[in-house]
N, C-alpha and C positions, 0 to 999 in steps of 0.2 A: 546415262541421264546427265544432262548439264545442270551444275549447281548455280548457274547464273540467274539471278532473279529477273522476271519481266521488267522491261524498261520503265512501264508506267508505275511500278512500285505497288500495284494493286494486286491482291490475291486473285488468281483465276476463278471467275464465277461469282465473285462477291466484292463487297465494298470493304474499304479500310475500317478497322475498329476505331473508335472515337480517339483512344489515346495514340494510335498509330497515325491517324489524320492530323492530330495536333503536332505530333513529332515531324511529320512531313512538312507542315507549314513553318515550324520552327527552323527546319534545315533550309527551306526556301528563303527565308528572311536572312538567315546567317550566310547564305551563299551570296545573296545580293550585296551584303556588306563587304564580304571577302573579295568578291569580283571587283568591287568598287576601289578597294585599296591595292589589291595585288595583281588585277588583271588575270590572264590565264595562268599565272604562276600560283594562284590561290591553291592551297592544299586541302584535301578532303579532311585530314586531321584538324586543321585550323577550323574548317566549317563545322565540324562536329562539336569542338570546344566551344565555338560562339553559340551553337544552338543548344548546348547542355545536354548532348546526348553521346552515346558511344559511337565510335567511327563505324562500327558494324552496322549501326541503325542507319547511317547515311548511305552505305553501300547497298543495303537491303532495298532502300527505296530508289537508289540512283547508282547503278553499277559504274558509271564513268562521269567525269566532269562534263562532257558533253550532253549526256542525258539529263544531268541537273540543269544545265543551261537551257535545254529544250523546255524543261518542266517551267522554269522561270518564265520564259517567253509565253508558253501556253496559259500559265496562271494569270499573267498580266493581261493577256488577250481576253480571258474570261472575265476579269474585272471590268474591262471595257465594255463587254457585251451586258454585263449586269448593270452597268451604269445607264447604258442606253435604254435597257428594259424598264428599269425602276425609276429613273430620274428624267430621262429626256422624252420618251414616248408619252408619259402621263403629263407632261407639262402643257397647260392649255394655251400657251403662247409658242407657235411653231418656230418663229424666229428665235426666240429666247432658247428654245431646246436645241436648235442647231448650233447657236453660239456657244452654249454650255458644253456640247460634245466637243468642240475644237478646244475650248479652254481646258476641259479635262485632259485632253491629249498633251497640252502643254504642261499642265501641273504633273502629270505622271512622268513626263521626261525630265522635268525639273528636279523631281524627287529622286529619280533614279539615273541622273546623268552620268555618275561616275562609273557604273558597270554597263550601261546600255551598249556602249561601242564594243566592249569586250565580248558580251553575249552575242551581238550580232555577227562578230568575226568568228565565233566558234561554232554557231549553228546556222547562220544565214536565215532563211525563211523557213527552216524545217520545223519550227516550233508551232507553225500555223497549219492546222488541218483544214481540208477542204470544206468540211461542214460548218467550222466556226467562221471561215471567210465568207461562205454563202450567208450565214445568218447576219454577220455584220453588214454586208451589203444590202440584204433585205430590210434590216432596221434603218440603215441610213437612207435607203430609198424612200421608205415611209416617211421619215422625218422631213426629207428634202421636198417631197411632193406635197406634204401638208403646207410647208412654208410657201410653196410655189402657188398653191390653190388660194391662199390668202393674199399673194401679191407681195410678199416680203423678200422674195428671192427671185433673181433674174430666171426667165424661162428657159434659157439655153443651157442651164447648168444640169448635168447629169450625175448619177451615181458614180460613174466611171471617173469623173473629174474630182470627187471628194478625196479619194486616196492620195493623189499626189499633193493635195492641199495639206492633209495630215502630215505627210512626210516632210514637206517643206517647212512646216511649223516645227516638227521634231528637230530638223537639222538647225534651226535657228536657236531652239533651247539647248540643244547638245553642244552648240558652239559657245555657249556661255554668255550669250547676250543677256545682260542684267535686265532690260526692259522689254522682254519678249512679248508681254502684252500689248505693247505699242504696235508691234508687227502683226499681232492677232487682230488688232482694230483695223489696220490697213487691209488685211486679208478680208475681213468681214465687210468692209466697205465696197470691196470689189464684188462681193456676192449680191449686193443690192441692186434692184432695178434702177436704171438711170435713163431718163428721157433722152432720145436721140442716139442711144447707144446702137452701133451698128450690129445688125443680127448676123450670125455666122452664115456663110454661103456653103451650099452643098458641094 
């Protein structure tokens, strides 16, 4: 029988105990800081020291640096979903909600710019599971259609267009552009309906 822990760090058939869950979050926070400073050269021992836990605790949750990087991506993705559910969807102003979702993307990238490139290089898109992506698209589609129904967003915009917009804004922030909100404003202006705008052809 293999002694390698499951990649998720969650005991089979149950949830993490509260103390184990807290340690897991400490390790994720410490790993973000370590990857930001050292990139892929970050060591598990250093991550454990930053988190205030033993290195064995880190390995119990994350057998490899790659699995730790995947968990960081998944955790950040869940934070985005939570923001959409709790902040964007309840917003009575659909346009404001859509704008906030894009701004949230920029803020997240600005906060984590130091390690984002490293994590992407280590795991690519493997930190995103199909169910999470499907939920993101569903939530985004709901926000978009609400804004279109009230006439605040151009009619030809689809949920498939939104992901490249997020990615483009992320690249602006990751490039270190200090006034990235100016570019966010330009992006948002392009989403507004404009009289005389040519409609796309089939």
